[in-house]
N, C-alpha and C positions, 0 to 999 in steps of 0.2 A: 496349376500343378496337378490337379485331379485328372484333367484331360490328358496331360502328358503321361501320367502314371498309368492311366487306362490303356494308352497306346504302347505301353511296354517300356517307357523311359525309367530305367532303374534309379537314376539320380533323383528324379522327382519323387519317386516312391520313398526313397531314403529320407528326403527332406520332410515329407508328410509324416513318416513314422517318427522322426525326431520331434516334430511339432506336437504330435499326439502324445508322445511320452512326456514331454515337458508340461503340456497342459494337464495331463493326469497327475503329475507330481504336484503341481500347484493346487489342484482340486483336493488331493489327499492332504496336503499341508493345511489348506483352509478348513477341511473337515476336522482335523486334529485340533486346530486353533479354536474352532467353535465348540468342540467338546470340552476344552479347557474352560471356556467362558461359562457354559451351561452347568458345569460341575460345581460352580460356586453356590448355586442354589438360590440365593437372594438377588433381586435385581440390582441393588446398590453394589454388591460385591461383583456381580457380572460386569457392571460398568467399570469397576476398578480393574478387572481383568482386561477389558478393552483398552484402557489407558496403558497398561503394561505391554500389551501386544504392539501398540503404536510406537512406544519407545524402543521396542526391539525391532521395529521395521517389518512386522509380520502382517500388517493390514494391507492387503492388495485387492485388486479387482475381483479375483475369484472368491475371496472372503466376503466382500460386500454382496456379490451376486448370490452367494450361498445364504446369507441372511435374508435377502430379498425373496429367494425361492422358498425358504421356510415360512416366511410371513405370508406369502401368497397361498402356500399349501394349507397353512393353519386357517386362513380366512375362508378358503374353499370348503374346508371341513366344518366350518361353523364355530371353530375355536377362537373366539374373539380375543380372549385374554392373551394366549400365547402369540397370536398374530400381532397384537399391539406391542408386546414385549420385544418381538423380533424387529419391528419397525423402530422402536426406541433404541435398541442396541445398534441397529444399522446407522441411525442418525448420529449416535455418539461416536461410532467408528469413523464415519466420514469427517466429523468435526475434529477428532484426534488426528486423523490422517492429514488434515489441512494444517494442523499445527507443526507438522514436520516439513511443510513446504519451505522453499528457499526465501520467499519474500512475503511481506504482509499484503502487498497488492494482490498476489496470486491467491492467498488465503481468502481475502475479501471477495474476489471475483468468484471463487468456487462456492462460497456461501451464497452469494447472490444468484448464481446460476441454479442452485438447488431450490431456491425460494420462489414459490409461485405467487405469493401475496405481495402486491405492490407496496402496501403500507409497511409490511415487515422489511422489505428491501429499503424503503426510505429511511426507516429507523436505523438499520445497519449502516447505511451510508452516512447518516447524521452522526452516529456515534464514532465512526472512523474518521470523519473530516473535521469534527469539532476540536479546536486546540485545547490541550489539557496542560495544567500546571505541571512543571517538572517535579519529580519526587525528591530532588536533591535539596536539602535544607541545611541551615547552619548547624555545625556540630557533627555532621555525618562524616564518614570515612572519605567520601569523594572530596568534600571541601577541605578536610585535613590534608589530603594529598596535595591539593592546590596550594595550601598554605606552606607546606614543606618546600614546594617548588618556587615559592615566592610570589604566587599569584593570589590576589585578593579574591575572596568569594564573590561571585557576580550573580545577579538575578537571572535565572534561566527563563528564556522566552517560551511561552506556552506553544506547544507544537501538537499537531494532530497525529494520531496513530498512523494514518495513511494520507499524505498530502494529495489533494485532488489532481494536480498535474501528473504525479507519478501513477495514479490509478488510471487516468485516461490514456497515458502512454502504454500501460500494461494492456488495456483493452485493445489498443491499436496493434500491439505485437501479437496478441492471441488471434485477432482477426486475420492478420497477415499470414500466420502459420497454420491455423486450424479452422478458419472461417467456413470452409466448405464441409465440415463434418456435420452429420445429421444427429440431432439429439433424440427426437422421436417423431412419430407421424403428426402429432398435434403442433409441436413447436417448430418443426422444420430444421433448417440449417442453424448451426451454432451462431452464425453471424447475426441472425435476426434478434436473438436473445441478447447478445452482447451489445448491439447497437441500442437496443431499448434500455439496457442497464447504463450505458454511457450517457444517454440522454437524461436519465433520472439523476445520474451523478452530477451532471452539469447544473441541473435545477437546484439540487441540494447545496452544491458548492457556492452558487450565486446567492442563495438565501443566507449562507453563513458569512461569506466574504465580500459580497457585493459583486457588481458587474466587473469583469476583467477589463483591463485597459488594452487598447490597441497599441501597436508598435509606435505610432506617432504620439499617442498620449504618454507612453512611457518615456519617449525622448524629451517631450516638453516638460515632464515632471523632473527628469534628471537635470535638465538645464536650469529649471527654476530652483531646485534644491542646492545646486552648486553655485548659484549666483547670490551675492550679498545684497540684501535689501537696503534701500536708503534709510529706512527706519533703524536698521541695525547700526549703520554708520553714525546716525544721530545719537544713539544710545552710547556708543563708544566715545564719542566726542564729549558728552556730558560727564561720563565717568572720568575722562582725562582731566577735565576742568576741576572736578572735585579733588583730584590728587595734586592740583597745582601745576598740571602739565598741559601741553597743547597738542592736540592730534596733528599728525604730519600734514594732512590735507587742509587743516585750518590755520597753519602757520604761514604767514605771508613771506617770512624770511627763510623758508625751508629750501628755496632754490630747487636744485635737482636732486635733493636728498631723498625724496619720496620713492622714486624709481630711478636708478642709474640710467643715464642716457635720455631722460625726459626733463624738459624745463618746467617752471612753475605753471605755465599756461597749459601744460599737459601735452605739448607737442614734442615729437622726437627731435633731439639735437643731432645734427650731422656735422662731422668735421670739427668738433670742438667748439662750435658757435653757440 
């Protein structure tokens, strides 16, 4: 666009002017937002103002860049205290911005991308993947609703905040759409960091849930679980005898009553024989 504008293309110049105006508007808005935060005086109240901005949707990239620029400027001037405060406010702003994200998987991935320490990333993944007991307990409004609808309260199965398969799929989607973006000179492409995070996530998930089953193993397990064991049949036969009854497969006079169309020998009957 710059080259076209320099060559006299008025359309390109208009686009550049519009972009510059929009950028200036965002910088001005970010400056006003930062003034609001700093006017609170105390760090805790400043963080409260950050939370308010996030809920209003006013934390954007210009605001984060402004906090970073102020931190760098303070550090260069030797003002360690103000520099650390700006870094703390920026970290809180990013965390609050993440809370407004659409899914928990994206929130987690953003947190991990910002974290350089592998041990901290491991702890974040462990906290997200570990199943947690549901907060619904007997006597709560949720169970009261179930009772009104005729459903008996049931024990909730512990679930993780972020299921590992959902997180891995999220990583794949981001890689597919944004993998060629550059983070910085040291870390390189975004794909390098995401692949590293995905590998760490698989290690944590395996430690919590064990090794995942292959497709063949899943099929074998499904067949096994849907098949009645001979020991189960023996148990049913003993229970029937206690009631003074005879299990169908143990009754010599049952004829073809066990399964219509089959004789007592278990062979299919054809033509009424």
